[in-house]
C-alpha positions in Angstrom: 35.3 32.0 -24.1 36.7 32.1 -27.7 39.3 34.7 -26.6 40.4 32.3 -23.8 40.9 29.5 -26.4 42.9 31.8 -28.6 45.2 32.7 -25.8 45.9 29.0 -25.3 46.6 28.3 -28.9 50.3 29.2 -28.9 51.1 26.9 -25.9 51.4 23.7 -28.0 54.7 22.3 -28.7 57.6 20.5 -27.1 57.7 16.8 -26.8 60.1 14.6 -24.9 62.0 11.8 -26.5 65.0 11.1 -24.2 65.5 7.6 -22.9 66.6 8.6 -19.4 64.4 7.0 -16.7 63.7 8.3 -13.3 61.2 7.6 -10.5 57.6 8.7 -10.9 57.3 12.4 -10.4 61.0 13.1 -10.4 62.5 16.1 -12.1 65.1 15.3 -14.7 68.1 17.5 -14.1 70.3 18.5 -17.0 73.9 17.4 -17.0 76.8 19.6 -15.8 80.5 19.3 -15.6 82.3 19.9 -12.3 85.8 21.2 -12.0 87.5 22.4 -8.8 84.2 23.3 -7.2 82.9 25.3 -10.2 79.8 24.0 -12.1 79.6 24.8 -15.8 76.9 23.5 -18.0 78.2 21.7 -21.1 76.5 22.2 -24.4 77.3 19.5 -27.0 81.0 19.8 -26.1 81.0 23.6 -26.0 80.6 26.2 -23.2 77.4 28.2 -22.8 79.3 31.3 -23.7 79.4 30.1 -27.3 75.6 30.3 -27.6 73.4 33.2 -28.6 72.1 34.9 -25.6 68.6 35.7 -24.6 67.8 39.5 -24.5 66.6 40.9 -21.1 63.2 41.6 -22.7 61.7 39.4 -25.3 60.0 41.4 -28.0 57.9 40.7 -31.1 60.9 41.7 -33.2 63.1 39.2 -31.6 60.6 36.4 -32.1 60.0 37.3 -35.7 63.7 37.5 -36.2 64.1 33.9 -35.1 61.2 32.8 -37.3 62.9 34.5 -40.3 66.0 32.3 -40.0 66.4 29.1 -41.9 66.1 25.7 -40.1 69.5 24.4 -38.8 69.6 21.5 -36.5 73.4 21.2 -36.2 75.0 21.2 -32.8 71.7 21.6 -30.9 72.1 21.9 -27.2 71.3 18.6 -25.6 68.8 20.2 -23.2 66.6 21.0 -26.3 67.6 17.9 -28.3 66.2 15.8 -25.5 62.7 17.4 -25.8 62.3 18.8 -29.3 59.8 17.4 -31.8 60.4 16.7 -35.4 60.7 19.7 -37.7 58.1 20.0 -40.4 54.4 20.7 -40.9 52.0 19.5 -38.2 48.3 19.0 -37.9 46.7 20.1 -34.6 43.2 18.9 -33.5 41.9 21.0 -30.6 39.0 20.1 -28.3 37.9 22.6 -25.7 35.5 21.9 -22.9 34.4 23.6 -19.7 34.1 24.7 -17.1 32.4 21.3 -17.0 34.8 18.8 -18.6 31.8 16.8 -19.8 30.5 19.8 -21.9 32.0 20.1 -25.3 32.3 23.6 -26.5 34.5 23.5 -29.6 36.6 21.3 -31.8 38.8 22.7 -34.6 42.0 22.2 -36.5 45.2 24.2 -37.0 48.6 23.7 -38.6 52.1 24.4 -37.4 55.4 24.8 -39.1 58.3 23.9 -36.8 62.0 24.4 -37.2 65.3 24.8 -35.2 67.6 27.9 -35.3 70.8 29.1 -33.6 71.4 25.8 -31.8 69.2 26.6 -28.8 65.8 27.7 -30.2 62.8 25.7 -31.4 60.5 28.1 -33.2 57.2 27.7 -35.0 54.2 29.3 -36.6 50.7 28.3 -35.5 47.8 29.1 -37.7 44.1 28.4 -37.8 41.3 29.9 -39.9 41.4 33.2 -38.1 44.8 33.6 -36.4 48.6 33.3 -36.9 50.9 33.2 -33.9 54.6 32.7 -33.4 56.4 31.0 -30.5 59.8 29.8 -29.5 61.2 27.5 -26.7 64.7 27.4 -25.2 66.5 26.2 -22.1 67.6 28.8 -19.6 70.9 27.6 -18.0 70.7 30.2 -15.3 67.2 29.3 -14.1 67.7 25.6 -15.0 64.2 25.6 -16.6 62.7 25.6 -20.0 61.2 28.9 -21.1 58.6 29.6 -23.7 57.4 32.9 -25.4 54.6 33.5 -27.8 53.5 36.7 -29.6 49.7 36.8 -29.8 47.8 38.5 -32.7 47.3 41.6 -30.6 51.0 41.9 -29.9 51.0 40.7 -26.3 53.9 38.4 -25.4 52.8 35.4 -23.4 55.5 33.6 -21.3 55.7 30.2 -19.6 58.2 28.3 -17.4 58.6 24.6 -17.9 59.9 21.7 -15.9 60.7 18.2 -17.3 59.5 15.1 -15.5 60.3 11.5 -16.3 61.4 11.0 -19.9 58.2 11.9 -21.7 56.4 14.6 -19.7 56.9 18.3 -19.6 54.8 20.7 -17.5 54.3 24.4 -18.2 52.8 27.2 -16.2 52.2 30.8 -17.3 54.6 33.5 -16.0 53.1 36.6 -17.6 49.3 36.9 -17.0 47.1 38.3 -19.7 43.6 39.6 -18.8 43.8 37.6 -15.5 44.3 34.3 -17.4 46.7 31.6 -16.2 47.3 28.2 -17.8 48.8 24.9 -16.8 49.7 22.3 -19.5 51.2 18.9 -19.5 52.7 17.4 -22.7 53.4 13.7 -23.5 55.3 12.4 -26.5 53.5 9.3 -28.0 56.0 8.0 -30.5 59.8 7.5 -30.5 60.1 9.3 -33.9 58.9 12.5 -32.2 56.0 12.8 -34.7 53.0 12.5 -32.5 52.2 14.0 -29.1 49.3 15.0 -26.9 48.6 17.8 -24.5 46.1 18.5 -21.8 45.6 21.6 -19.6 43.3 24.0 -17.9 42.7 27.7 -18.3 42.0 29.8 -15.2 40.7 33.3 -14.8 41.3 34.9 -11.4 42.0 31.4 -10.0 38.7 29.9 -11.3 38.8 27.2 -14.0 36.9 28.4 -17.0 38.0 25.8 -19.6 39.9 22.6 -20.2 41.7 21.8 -23.4 43.0 18.7 -25.1 45.3 18.7 -28.2 46.4 15.9 -30.5 49.4 16.9 -32.7 50.5 14.8 -35.7 53.4 15.3 -38.0 52.2 15.7 -41.6 55.2 16.5 -43.9 58.7 17.7 -44.3 59.7 21.3 -43.7 59.1 23.3 -46.9 62.3 24.2 -48.7 61.7 27.9 -48.1 62.6 27.4 -44.5 65.8 25.4 -45.0 69.4 26.5 -45.4 70.3 26.9 -49.1 72.4 24.1 -50.5 76.1 24.7 -50.9 77.1 24.5 -54.6 
């Protein structure tokens, strides 16, 4: 069971703060600009071609390369600006139960350091008493979905696909399965300043629910200077 919990630990972060309202259960589509029958997504006034591209294969080296870059939230694509949480240091309180939801198995705490890089990536480090994992989220304009990758401590790259519902709900499902494990998670932002959110989800092995998990995430402090762009003198 502990291994299942650790696999879930990197699926933690992206909250919604956009004001746009839709009917219950509706998917929020991201804006596009139409010209002479050709649809081109617009990114903060610039074409997608101006953005860094995603490699065909996401590797540990690519993820760690993103993490090594300094925080820069200038000209963020609106698809990510609408759902990102505040950069900085976060506290995570994790409660895991199951397969009976009334049975408490474990409660622990972790910390996350979150930043933005290259206009289209939200990247973070998640650490508890035993593990350190790295993740990033972006928006895939071709698939019209959010995508999420995490490198686990054993080097395996977890992958999720996400869809945004309403203005404060994002749902994720695993794409790459590790040891027969699949996960479904829903996230809800609790405050307008993007500094508190909750998550709830279930972990399945071979289509059988083996655990449920609830997370409460609270912003603690500003991003350490070591992760920021150097000041221009």
